[in-house]
C-alpha positions in Angstrom: -28.4 4.4 -22.4 -25.8 5.1 -19.7 -22.2 5.5 -20.6 -20.1 2.5 -19.4 -17.0 3.3 -17.5 -14.2 1.0 -16.2 -11.0 1.6 -14.3 -7.7 -0.2 -13.8 -6.1 0.9 -10.6 -2.3 0.5 -10.2 0.2 1.2 -7.5 -0.4 1.4 -3.8 -3.5 0.9 -1.7 -3.8 4.7 -1.2 -4.2 5.1 -4.9 -6.7 2.2 -4.9 -8.9 4.0 -2.4 -8.8 7.2 -4.5 -9.9 5.1 -7.5 -12.8 3.7 -5.4 -14.0 7.2 -4.5 -13.6 8.3 -8.1 -15.8 5.5 -9.4 -18.4 6.0 -6.8 -18.8 9.6 -7.8 -19.2 8.5 -11.4 -21.8 5.9 -10.4 -23.7 8.6 -8.4 -23.7 10.8 -11.5 -25.5 8.1 -13.6 -22.5 6.4 -15.3 -22.6 2.6 -15.5 -19.6 0.9 -13.9 -18.1 -2.2 -15.5 -15.5 -4.5 -14.0 -13.9 -5.4 -17.4 -12.4 -2.2 -19.0 -12.6 -3.9 -22.4 -16.4 -3.6 -22.1 -16.2 0.1 -21.2 -17.0 3.2 -23.4 -14.5 5.1 -21.3 -11.5 3.3 -19.9 -9.6 4.9 -17.1 -6.1 4.0 -15.9 -5.5 5.1 -12.3 -1.7 5.4 -12.7 1.2 5.1 -10.3 4.2 7.4 -10.8 6.4 6.6 -7.8 9.4 4.8 -9.3 10.5 3.8 -12.8 9.0 0.3 -12.7 5.7 1.7 -11.6 5.7 4.3 -14.3 6.5 1.7 -16.9 3.6 -0.5 -15.7 1.2 2.4 -16.0 2.4 3.3 -19.5 2.3 -0.3 -20.6 -1.3 -0.6 -19.4 -2.3 2.6 -21.3 -0.7 1.3 -24.5 -2.4 -2.1 -24.1 -5.8 -0.4 -23.8 -5.0 1.8 -26.7 -5.1 -1.3 -28.9 -8.7 -1.9 -27.8 -9.4 1.7 -28.7 -8.0 1.3 -32.2 -10.3 -1.7 -32.6 -13.2 0.4 -31.6 -14.0 -1.5 -28.5 -13.1 1.4 -26.2 -14.2 4.9 -27.2 -12.2 7.1 -24.8 -9.0 6.4 -22.9 -8.2 8.5 -19.8 -5.2 8.6 -17.4 -5.5 9.8 -13.8 -3.6 9.2 -10.6 0.0 9.9 -9.7 1.7 9.7 -13.1 -1.0 12.0 -14.6 -0.4 14.5 -11.8 3.3 14.3 -12.0 3.7 14.8 -15.7 0.5 16.6 -16.6 0.7 18.1 -20.1 3.6 15.8 -21.1 1.2 12.8 -20.9 -0.9 13.5 -24.0 2.1 14.8 -25.9 4.1 11.6 -25.2 1.1 9.3 -25.3 -1.2 10.6 -28.0 -3.4 7.6 -27.6 -4.8 9.3 -24.5 -8.0 11.3 -24.8 -7.9 12.7 -21.3 -5.4 13.4 -18.5 -6.8 14.3 -15.0 -4.7 15.3 -12.0 -5.5 14.1 -8.6 -7.5 17.3 -7.8 -10.0 16.3 -10.5 -11.1 13.5 -8.2 -13.3 16.1 -6.4 -15.7 16.0 -9.4 -14.7 13.4 -11.9 -18.2 13.2 -13.5 -17.8 16.8 -14.7 -14.5 16.1 -16.4 -15.7 12.8 -18.0 -18.8 14.7 -19.2 -16.5 17.3 -20.8 -14.5 14.5 -22.4 -17.6 13.1 -24.0 -18.8 16.5 -25.2 -15.5 17.9 -26.4 -13.6 14.8 -27.3 -10.6 15.5 -25.1 -10.0 16.8 -21.6 -7.0 17.9 -19.5 -7.5 19.2 -16.0 -5.1 19.7 -13.1 -6.9 21.3 -10.1 -5.1 22.0 -6.9 -3.8 18.9 -5.2 -5.7 19.7 -2.0 -9.0 19.3 -3.8 -8.3 15.5 -3.7 -11.1 14.3 -1.4 -9.9 12.8 1.9 -13.0 10.6 2.0 -16.2 9.9 0.3 -18.5 7.0 -0.8 -16.4 4.2 -2.3 -17.0 1.5 -4.9 -15.1 -1.2 -3.0 -12.7 -3.3 -5.0 -11.6 -5.5 -2.1 -13.6 -8.4 -0.7 -16.2 -7.2 1.8 -14.4 -8.7 4.7 -11.3 -6.6 4.4 -11.0 -2.9 3.4 -8.4 -0.2 3.4 -9.1 2.9 5.5 -7.2 6.0 4.4 -6.6 8.3 7.4 -4.4 11.0 5.8 -3.1 12.3 2.5 0.2 13.7 1.3 3.6 13.8 3.1 5.9 16.3 4.8 8.8 14.1 5.4 10.7 15.1 2.3 12.9 12.1 2.0 15.5 13.1 -0.7 14.7 10.2 -3.0 10.9 10.5 -2.9 8.6 12.3 -5.3 5.4 11.8 -3.3 5.4 15.3 -1.6 5.6 16.9 -5.1 2.8 14.7 -6.4 0.5 14.5 -3.4 1.2 17.7 -1.5 1.4 18.5 2.2 0.2 16.1 4.9 -3.5 16.3 5.6 -5.2 14.2 8.3 -8.8 13.3 8.3 -10.8 14.0 11.4 -11.4 11.1 13.8 -15.1 11.6 13.4 -15.0 11.1 9.6 -12.7 8.1 9.9 -14.9 6.5 12.5 -18.0 7.1 10.4 -16.4 5.4 7.4 -15.2 2.5 9.6 -18.6 1.9 10.9 -20.0 1.8 7.4 -17.4 -0.7 6.3 -18.1 -2.8 9.3 -21.8 -2.7 8.5 -20.9 -3.9 5.0 -19.2 -7.0 6.5 -15.6 -5.8 7.0 -13.8 -7.9 9.7 -10.4 -6.3 8.9 -9.6 -2.6 8.5 -6.2 -1.7 7.2 -5.2 1.8 8.1 -3.1 3.5 5.4 -1.5 6.9 4.7 1.9 7.9 3.3 2.9 8.0 7.0 0.3 6.7 9.4 2.3 7.5 12.5 2.1 11.2 11.8 -1.7 11.1 11.9 -3.3 14.0 13.6 -0.2 16.2 14.0 -1.7 18.8 11.7 -5.3 18.7 13.2 -4.6 18.0 16.9 -1.1 19.2 17.4 0.1 15.7 18.5 0.6 12.2 17.1 -2.9 10.8 17.4 -2.8 7.4 15.8 -3.0 5.6 19.2 -6.1 7.6 20.2 -7.7 6.9 16.8 -7.1 3.1 17.2 -8.7 3.1 20.6 -11.7 4.8 19.2 -12.0 2.3 16.3 -11.7 -0.6 18.7 -15.2 0.3 19.9 -16.8 -0.6 16.6 -18.8 -3.8 16.6 -18.0 -6.3 13.9 -14.4 -5.3 13.3 -12.0 -7.9 14.6 -8.7 -6.8 13.1 -7.2 -3.3 12.9 -3.9 -3.3 11.0 -1.6 -0.4 10.5 0.7 0.1 7.5 3.5 2.6 6.6 4.8 3.6 10.1 7.6 6.1 10.0 10.2 5.1 12.7 10.6 8.6 14.2 7.0 8.7 15.3 6.6 5.2 16.9 5.4 6.4 20.3 5.1 4.5 23.6 1.4 5.2 23.5 1.1 3.5 20.1 3.0 0.4 21.3 0.9 0.2 24.4 -2.3 0.2 22.3 -0.9 -2.6 20.2 0.0 -4.6 23.3 -3.3 -3.9 25.1 -6.0 -3.8 22.5 -7.0 -7.2 21.2 -8.3 -5.8 17.9 -5.1 -3.8 17.1 -2.8 -6.4 15.5 0.8 -6.6 16.7 2.0 -6.0 13.2 4.2 -3.0 12.3 5.1 -2.0 8.8 8.3 0.0 9.4 9.9 1.2 6.1 13.5 1.9 7.3 15.1 2.1 3.8 18.6 1.7 5.2 20.6 1.6 8.5 24.0 3.2 7.7 24.1 6.7 9.2 25.7 8.5 6.1 23.1 6.9 3.8 20.2 7.8 6.0 21.5 11.4 6.3 21.7 11.6 2.5 18.2 10.3 2.3 17.1 13.1 4.7 16.1 10.6 7.3 17.2 10.4 10.9 19.0 7.7 12.8 21.7 5.1 12.3 22.1 1.4 12.9 22.4 1.8 16.7 19.2 3.9 17.1 17.2 1.7 14.7 18.3 -1.4 16.6 17.3 0.2 19.9 13.9 1.1 18.5 13.3 -2.5 17.2 14.4 -4.0 20.5 12.0 -1.6 22.3 9.1 -2.6 20.0 9.7 -6.3 20.5 10.0 -5.9 24.2 6.7 -3.9 24.6 4.6 -5.8 22.0 4.6 -9.6 22.5 4.5 -11.6 19.2 4.9 -8.5 17.1 5.5 -9.0 13.4 7.9 -6.5 11.8 7.8 -5.7 8.1 10.3 -3.3 6.5 11.5 -2.1 3.1 15.1 -1.3 2.1 16.8 0.5 -0.7 20.1 -0.6 -2.2 22.3 1.4 -4.4 21.4 4.9 -3.1 23.9 7.5 -4.4 27.1 7.4 -2.4 26.3 4.0 -0.8 29.8 2.6 -0.2 30.6 -1.1 0.0 31.0 -0.5 3.7 27.5 1.0 4.0 26.1 -1.9 2.1 27.9 -4.4 4.3 26.5 -2.7 7.4 23.0 -3.0 5.9 23.5 -6.7 5.1 24.8 -7.4 8.7 21.8 -5.4 10.1 19.3 -7.6 8.2 20.9 -10.8 9.5 21.0 -9.4 13.1 17.5 -8.0 13.3 15.8 -10.9 11.5 12.8 -9.1 10.2 9.6 -11.2 9.7 8.8 -9.6 6.4 11.2 -7.6 4.1 11.1 -6.1 0.7 14.2 -4.8 -1.0 14.2 -2.3 -3.9 16.9 -0.8 -6.0 17.3 3.0 -5.9 15.3 4.7 -8.6 16.7 8.0 -9.8 13.6 10.2 -9.8 13.8 13.5 -11.6 13.0 16.5 -9.5 14.1 14.9 -6.3 17.3 16.1 -4.4 18.8 12.6 -4.6 18.7 12.5 -8.4 21.4 15.3 -8.4 23.7 13.6 -5.8 27.1 12.5 -6.8 28.0 8.8 -6.6 25.2 7.4 -8.7 25.6 3.6 -8.9 25.0 1.6 -12.1 21.9 -0.6 -12.2 23.8 -3.9 -12.3 25.5 -3.1 -8.9 22.2 -1.9 -7.4 20.6 -5.2 -8.4 23.5 -7.3 -7.2 23.2 -5.7 -3.7 19.4 -6.1 -3.6 19.8 -9.8 -4.5 22.2 -10.4 -1.6 19.7 -8.9 0.8 16.8 -10.8 -0.7 18.7 -14.1 -0.5 19.6 -13.5 3.1 16.0 -12.7 4.0 14.8 -15.8 2.3 16.8 -17.9 4.7 15.5 -15.9 7.7 11.9 -16.2 6.5 12.3 -19.9 6.0 13.7 -20.4 9.5 10.9 -18.3 11.0 8.3 -20.2 9.2 9.7 -23.6 10.3 9.5 -22.3 13.9 5.7 -21.9 13.5 5.1 -25.6 12.7 2.7 -27.0 15.3 1.2 -23.7 16.3 -2.4 -22.7 15.8 -3.6 -19.4 14.4 -6.9 -17.7 13.7 -7.1 -17.4 9.9 -9.3 -15.0 7.9 -10.6 -17.3 5.1 -10.3 -15.8 1.7 -10.7 -18.5 -0.9 -10.3 -22.0 -2.3 -7.3 -22.9 -4.5 -8.8 -25.5 -7.0 -5.3 -26.5 -8.3 -3.9 -27.2 -4.8 -7.3 -28.4 -3.7 -7.2 -26.5 -0.4 -8.4 -23.4 1.2 -6.3 -20.3 2.0 -6.4 -17.2 4.1 -4.3 -14.9 6.2 -3.3 -14.8 9.8 -2.5 -11.6 11.8 1.1 -12.0 10.5 0.1 -11.2 6.9 -1.2 -8.0 5.4 -3.3 -8.2 2.2 -1.4 -8.1 -1.1 2.1 -7.7 0.3 2.5 -10.8 2.5 2.0 -14.5 2.2 -1.0 -16.8 3.0 -1.8 -19.9 4.9 -3.0 -22.8 2.8 -5.0 -25.4 4.7 -7.0 -28.5 4.2 -10.4 -29.4 5.9 -12.1 -32.6 6.8 -15.8 -32.4 7.7 -16.5 -28.7 8.2 -16.5 -26.3 5.2 -15.0 -22.9 6.1 -16.9 -19.7 5.3 -15.4 -16.9 3.2 -14.7 -13.8 5.2 -15.0 -15.6 8.5 -12.3 -16.8 10.9 -11.2 -20.4 11.5 -8.3 -21.8 13.5 -5.6 -23.5 11.5 -2.8 -25.7 12.7 0.5 -25.1 10.9 2.1 -28.3 9.6 4.7 -27.1 7.0 6.0 -24.2 5.0 6.4 -23.9 1.2 8.0 -21.0 -0.7 7.3 -18.5 2.1 3.7 -19.6 2.6 2.5 -21.7 5.5 0.5 -24.9 5.1 -1.7 -26.7 7.6 -5.1 -28.0 8.4 -8.2 -26.6 10.0 -8.2 -27.3 13.7 -10.7 -29.9 15.0 
């Protein structure tokens, strides 16, 4: 009787893709995959270790599953992913409920390590980070019509607050051929939307081809039949090329949607973050993007309370948000991550002040988002249908303006025609509610 294995994957979409490859390798080795980890012999938590809140979520999930283990419903409990890679031997010492801890390099052959766990009772393995597969067969956890496509691994940017380079290693691009092959397979499986991800998508190809190659990759992926939307996340501002903007403006399949994590706009703060630019240069970049890509949707993330952020720096950030009027914005408080240069900087702010500043940014953005949503009333958009909300008694989906998991949805009613999940239908926007649009299916 095959051993049943289940996984809970936490954190970002990149970690989710790693988990899908991990589980596909186990399935190929003869393990039985179960959706409900409570029904598994071996429960795996694919952890996130990026910031404090993510680490806490991962630990809480492990402790929750440990209760099922005590009841005898789960036989073995394993941690993998970023938290496991970052803290390695500390994991089992601090969380004795764990039977196994696997670093990201173990993803090259997870079946061997799970096999060892079942034979020996425990397992700890931390192979080199660059053994983490860049690609492979996946056990998809997203709906068939939308899939993530990881184009690179690791990061060389070395932002002073970020632990990712220490966890994930150097930047490694996949070849265009391997990405195209996987994209074609996803399209054959029904994918209408491919969401390109990496720690920094705009640096794609610099290590393989000696130049930024995201634009060339996108043009290549546009040739794949069946794919209607190509969406790009995690674009570093320094590498937004004219060629990339031209592709977004010219290629119908490449969505005019740019996820541009700026983190701040004040020059002194950006310099302390080991990032380039200032308010003037970032404003110029955004004006250029909007001029060259009609209808572009701009998403960003910001950090408040970075060490040394003065009241003047924060005020500049607040003014910047009001001036730029981002379409989508997430604001996070600075997380002091051990081992990063920023953790040792003077001028660490207390949590209450960091949260106060984040709340000011969030409230400002809520007003902007509401105004932008109201301006869309009366317009018609193609919507990728994703489900039916039985409480609201209406259907929902996403337009080109909304990335999966991080943005909102469009809720809509229908009259005679029933929409098809995973297909597109035109929706007329009639109202907005708590950041989401509402409307009706067009006649």
